[in-house]
C-alpha positions in Angstrom: 21.3 -20.3 0.2 19.4 -18.8 -2.2 21.7 -19.3 -4.4 22.3 -23.1 -3.8 18.1 -23.6 -4.3 18.0 -22.4 -7.4 21.3 -23.8 -8.7 20.0 -27.4 -7.7 16.9 -26.8 -9.0 18.2 -25.7 -12.7 20.4 -28.7 -12.2 17.6 -30.6 -11.4 14.8 -29.3 -13.8 17.7 -30.0 -16.6 18.5 -33.6 -16.1 14.6 -34.0 -15.4 14.1 -32.1 -18.9 10.8 -31.0 -17.5 8.6 -28.7 -19.9 9.0 -24.6 -19.3 5.3 -24.7 -18.3 5.9 -27.7 -15.5 8.7 -25.9 -14.2 6.8 -24.4 -11.3 4.0 -26.6 -10.7 3.5 -27.9 -7.2 4.3 -31.2 -8.1 7.4 -30.6 -9.5 8.4 -28.4 -6.4 7.5 -31.5 -4.4 9.3 -34.1 -6.5 12.7 -31.7 -6.3 12.5 -31.3 -3.0 12.0 -35.0 -2.1 15.3 -35.7 -4.9 17.6 -32.8 -3.2 16.7 -33.2 0.7 16.1 -29.6 0.7 14.3 -28.5 3.6 13.7 -24.9 2.8 13.5 -24.3 -0.8 9.8 -22.4 -0.4 11.5 -19.2 -0.4 13.9 -18.9 -3.1 11.3 -21.1 -5.7 8.1 -18.7 -5.2 10.2 -16.1 -4.9 11.9 -16.8 -8.7 8.5 -17.6 -9.8 6.8 -14.9 -8.7 9.4 -12.6 -10.4 9.3 -14.1 -13.6 5.5 -14.3 -13.2 5.8 -10.5 -13.1 7.8 -10.5 -16.1 5.2 -12.3 -18.2 7.4 -15.5 -18.7 5.1 -17.5 -17.0 1.6 -17.7 -16.6 1.4 -18.1 -12.6 3.9 -18.2 -9.9 4.6 -21.1 -7.6 1.5 -22.1 -5.1 2.3 -23.8 -1.9 -0.8 -25.1 -0.3 -1.2 -23.3 3.1 2.4 -21.9 2.7 3.3 -18.9 5.1 6.5 -17.1 5.3 7.4 -16.8 8.9 9.3 -13.4 9.7 10.9 -11.9 12.8 8.7 -11.3 15.6 8.4 -7.2 15.1 7.5 -8.3 11.3 4.6 -10.4 12.6 3.2 -7.7 15.3 2.9 -5.9 12.3 0.7 -8.2 10.3 -0.9 -9.1 13.0 -1.7 -5.5 13.4 -3.0 -5.2 9.7 -5.3 -8.7 10.7 -6.9 -7.5 14.1 -6.8 -3.6 14.1 -6.7 -2.8 10.4 -8.9 -5.7 9.5 -7.3 -6.1 5.4 -8.4 -8.9 3.3 -6.3 -12.2 3.6 -4.8 -11.6 -0.3 -3.8 -8.0 1.1 -2.2 -9.6 3.9 -0.3 -12.3 2.1 1.1 -9.6 -0.3 2.3 -7.4 2.3 3.4 -10.5 4.0 5.8 -11.2 0.8 7.0 -7.6 0.5 8.4 -8.0 4.3 9.9 -11.3 3.5 11.9 -9.6 0.8 12.7 -6.9 2.9 14.1 -8.7 5.8 16.3 -10.7 3.5 18.0 -7.5 1.8 17.9 -6.1 5.8 19.5 -9.5 7.4 21.9 -9.6 4.3 23.4 -5.9 4.5 23.3 -6.1 7.7 20.7 -3.8 8.7 19.0 -2.7 12.0 15.4 -1.8 11.8 16.5 0.8 14.3 19.1 2.4 12.3 16.8 2.8 9.0 18.1 5.5 6.6 16.3 6.7 3.6 19.3 6.0 2.0 18.9 2.1 2.9 15.0 2.2 1.8 15.5 3.9 -1.6 18.9 0.7 -2.3 16.1 -1.7 -1.5 13.8 0.1 -3.6 16.6 0.3 -6.3 17.4 -3.6 -6.8 13.7 -4.4 -8.1 13.7 -4.0 -12.2 9.7 -4.5 -11.8 6.4 -3.0 -14.2 6.1 1.2 -12.1 2.8 -0.3 -10.8 4.3 -3.3 -8.9 7.5 -0.8 -7.3 4.7 1.3 -6.1 2.7 -1.4 -4.5 6.0 -2.3 -2.9 6.0 1.5 -1.8 2.6 1.3 -0.3 3.3 -1.9 1.8 6.3 -0.8 3.1 5.4 2.8 4.0 2.9 1.2 6.3 5.4 -1.2 8.2 7.8 2.3 8.7 4.5 4.2 10.4 4.2 1.4 12.2 8.1 1.0 13.3 7.6 4.8 14.2 4.1 5.4 15.6 3.3 2.0 17.4 6.5 -0.1 18.1 8.5 3.1 18.8 11.7 1.2 17.2 12.1 4.5 14.4 13.0 8.1 16.1 11.6 9.4 12.9 9.0 7.8 10.4 10.3 7.4 7.3 6.7 6.3 5.2 6.7 10.3 4.1 10.2 10.2 2.7 9.6 6.9 0.7 8.0 8.2 -3.0 8.2 7.3 -6.6 9.6 9.9 -9.3 6.4 12.5 -10.3 4.7 10.8 -12.8 3.8 13.9 -15.1 4.8 12.3 -18.5 1.8 10.4 -18.5 -0.7 10.2 -21.3 -3.1 12.0 -18.8 -1.1 13.8 -16.5 -3.0 15.2 -13.1 -5.2 17.9 -13.7 -5.4 20.8 -10.4 -6.9 23.8 -10.2 -4.3 26.7 -9.5 -4.6 29.2 -6.8 -6.5 32.3 -9.3 -8.4 29.2 -10.1 -9.8 28.4 -7.0 -10.1 31.6 -5.7 -12.6 32.4 -8.9 -14.4 29.3 -8.0 -15.1 30.6 -4.9 -15.6 34.5 -5.5 -18.0 33.1 -8.1 -20.6 31.3 -5.5 -23.7 32.6 -4.8 -25.7 32.6 -1.9 -29.6 33.4 -3.3 -31.3 30.2 -3.0 -31.3 26.7 -1.2 -29.6 25.3 -4.2 -26.5 28.1 -4.5 -26.0 27.7 -0.4 -26.1 23.4 -0.8 -23.4 24.4 -3.9 -21.2 26.5 -1.6 -21.7 24.0 1.5 -20.5 21.4 -1.0 -17.8 23.2 -2.4 -15.9 24.0 0.6 -16.5 20.4 2.0 -14.6 19.0 -1.0 -12.0 22.2 -1.2 -11.2 22.3 2.5 -11.1 18.6 3.3 -10.5 17.0 -0.1 -13.4 14.9 -0.2 -14.5 12.7 -2.9 -18.2 13.7 -4.5 -19.5 10.1 -3.1 -17.9 11.2 0.4 -19.6 14.6 0.0 -23.2 13.2 -1.0 -22.9 11.0 1.6 -23.1 13.2 4.8 -25.6 13.3 7.1 -25.7 15.8 10.2 -25.3 12.6 12.1 -21.8 13.0 11.0 -20.9 17.0 11.8 -20.0 18.1 15.3 -20.5 21.7 15.5 -19.3 21.9 19.1 -16.1 20.0 18.4 -15.7 21.4 15.0 -15.3 18.4 13.3 -16.4 15.8 10.9 -16.9 11.9 10.3 -16.8 10.2 7.2 -17.7 6.9 7.3 -17.3 5.6 4.0 -13.9 6.4 2.8 -12.2 4.9 -0.1 -9.8 2.6 1.9 -12.9 1.2 4.0 -11.7 3.4 7.3 -14.0 5.7 8.7 -12.2 9.3 9.3 -12.8 11.9 11.4 -11.8 15.3 9.7 -11.3 18.8 11.4 -14.1 21.4 10.2 -12.6 24.5 8.8 -14.4 27.8 10.4 -15.1 28.4 6.6 -16.9 25.3 5.9 -18.7 25.2 9.6 -20.3 28.5 8.3 -21.3 27.2 4.7 -22.7 23.8 6.2 -24.8 25.9 8.8 -25.9 28.4 6.7 -27.3 25.7 4.2 -29.1 24.3 7.0 -30.8 27.5 8.6 -32.1 27.9 4.9 
């Protein structure tokens, strides 16, 4: 069906001598749909225009006012979950919908049932995209969220495939990721002093960052109300993804916090 739409669109654009900069204008789309009589040309032309936009061939993809790609029920349930339970933005929701629409088309074309998904299917799906690394990363991120939903919430997948959907290591960048070796961590922890109030505060902050993986801004915003010594847990109200989290506190970190509070 997509081949038919795109072929007809090419013929129409050639015969009408439409300029390249007007190829994916909304008026062009309306005229084409009226001339061709095709009622479901939206998906194919939007998909092509978004691909060309990502490649830098056009300045903006085709924009159809109030257009929304309708998906099967399980996909719509996940999007409803994102909108109401996760409170994601409208822009992000549209991005997720576009990725899921492509994934839905792929599974239907290859007769793949969601309950029978394998990591090989996901790898083959990702391999078809000839896009920038950042775009592929975004596709994987949106797809991992859907896979988690299929496993944890919908109970359709017996195994959570999300952790298996990863990209190649990006260690050939100009600035590779930095990390501490085990011996460097040991040297850091053994160098902590406990003589003054400042030393105790530094020790507590280091253990919070090391054992829980908190960012400096997250450590700086922690208050006593966020700490539950009875449950050995810490509530982080303002994370990078804007979602609060409750994390277990290791014993060594609890002792470091308690020492600072008692000082």
